[in-house]
C-alpha positions, -999 to 999 in steps of 0.1 A, spaced: 0 0 0 28 24 9 45 15 -24 13 23 -43 10 56 -25 46 65 -35 38 56 -71 6 77 -70 25 107 -54 52 104 -81 25 104 -108 9 135 -94 43 153 -91 51 144 -128 17 158 -139 24 190 -121 58 193 -137 43 188 -171 17 215 -164 43 239 -151 68 236 -179 49 257 -204 46 286 -179 83 282 -169 95 281 -205 73 311 -213 89 332 -185 124 323 -196 115 332 -232 101 365 -221 133 373 -201 155 364 -230 134 385 -253 149 417 -241 184 425 -230 170 454 -209 164 450 -172 126 448 -175 121 445 -137 140 478 -132 119 493 -159 88 483 -140 101 497 -108 108 530 -124 73 530 -140 56 523 -106 75 552 -90 68 577 -118 31 569 -121 26 574 -84 44 608 -85 36 622 -119 26 659 -120 29 669 -157 16 650 -187 -1 617 -191 10 581 -189 10 561 -222 20 524 -227 38 516 -260 48 483 -274 80 474 -292 87 438 -303 62 424 -278 76 445 -248 55 471 -232 74 503 -222 64 536 -205 60 569 -222 50 603 -208 31 625 -232 26 662 -226 5 681 -251 15 715 -263 2 742 -240 -7 763 -270 -11 759 -307 13 730 -315 45 739 -332 54 702 -336 65 673 -315 96 663 -296 106 628 -287 129 629 -256 154 601 -248 170 599 -213 206 590 -203 221 558 -189 201 537 -165 175 563 -157 138 570 -167 116 593 -188 109 618 -160 144 620 -147 148 654 -128 181 663 -145 178 674 -182 148 651 -191 120 665 -170 130 702 -175 130 696 -212 99 676 -216 79 700 -195 95 732 -206 91 724 -243 55 715 -237 49 749 -221 67 765 -251 42 750 -276 57 716 -284 39 683 -277 65 661 -260 68 623 -256 95 611 -232 101 573 -233 117 546 -213 148 534 -232 165 499 -225 185 500 -192 208 479 -172 216 476 -134 229 507 -117 265 497 -118 266 488 -155 294 503 -176 287 521 -209 302 493 -229 277 469 -215 249 489 -232 260 479 -267 237 448 -269 207 471 -259 212 492 -290 194 464 -310 163 473 -291 164 510 -298 149 511 -333 117 494 -322 112 517 -293 119 549 -312 97 538 -341 68 529 -317 71 564 -301 73 581 -335 41 563 -346 24 575 -315 34 611 -321 22 608 -357 -12 597 -346 -15 626 -322 -11 648 -353 16 673 -344 44 673 -370 72 679 -375 88 654 -351 123 662 -336 144 640 -314 162 654 -283 185 630 -265 208 632 -235 240 612 -229 235 575 -235 202 584 -252 223 606 -276 244 575 -285 212 555 -290 196 582 -311 227 585 -334 229 547 -337 193 546 -348 193 576 -372 226 566 -387 210 534 -400 175 548 -408 173 575 -434 135 572 -436 128 576 -399 101 603 -399 124 624 -376 130 660 -389 160 668 -368 182 658 -338 195 675 -307 221 657 -288 230 668 -253 262 656 -236 270 632 -265 303 613 -260 306 601 -297 341 607 -309 355 612 -274 385 593 -261 372 563 -242 337 568 -253 312 541 -265 319 551 -302 353 568 -305 350 568 -343 316 587 -343 308 565 -373 270 567 -369 271 605 -368 287 605 -403 256 588 -417 231 613 -404 219 639 -429 193 655 -407 196 690 -392 215 685 -360 225 704 -328 253 692 -305 250 708 -270 275 702 -242 285 719 -210 317 738 -204 324 713 -176 310 682 -192 325 648 -189 359 641 -205 346 618 -233 321 645 -243 346 673 -244 374 654 -261 349 644 -289 337 680 -296 362 685 -325 357 650 -338 319 653 -340 322 686 -359 348 671 -383 327 641 -390 296 661 -396 314 684 -421 331 655 -439 297 639 -443 283 669 -460 258 678 -433 254 716 -439 230 720 -409 252 709 -380 258 732 -352 274 731 -317 266 751 -286 287 751 -254 267 762 -223 292 781 -201 295 768 -165 273 737 -171 282 702 -162 269 669 -179 236 672 -161 231 710 -165 223 714 -128 215 751 -123 216 756 -160 182 741 -170 169 774 -184 199 779 -206 196 744 -219 159 749 -226 165 782 -243 192 767 -266 169 738 -276 138 759 -281 156 785 -303 170 758 -325 137 740 -329 119 773 -337 142 780 -366 136 745 -381 98 739 -377 
């Protein structure tokens, strides 16, 4: 009798294992589907949604992955739309650079959409982000489609730090992106020790482009200033400009208004 009970127990256990395998396999497949830290993305989203003051939450989908967007309609007659990409490891309402721009540009008459880009753990180095660049096109294109549906052309892309690297990587390989111009802030392309010392993607971008950096920016940003200009000129981009914000560091702490003014003025001239 005890032997029969053991056999029955084993049978039940095996049945449970068979039933559980599809769920387990599905979870693994989902985790492997994205190189981004999706759990961290969700934690950021939960925090943002609980504390959001400006704009509305939108959920976008890229290659089967839902990601957060924050949409702020233009406060006046729309001049166009701005897609905002944040820097390394943070989120679309980050208080440095990102929030001041997405809110300030909205108040200046631009509809803004700031989106969650692929991220890694807090201690991840820049080089570890290379595999995540493969997920950038899907997210940018999903965001662009959303802005197109809201009906506020033209669409410009404004990106900070790692977001700038992601933006150049995307635009350098997509000539028909639906983006009318690019503003990079604290871009390290071309800088010694940067993610892309050659600035090769920048050379393939033919869109109007503004490269903004702080006087006291990070070394890879500052050492790449001349390289970025040279690459843009060599590529024949006749609408490439650079602005140094005196006194500003990589996060433009205390210089938010100067940054907003520089971006707004450039956008106004190209809408």
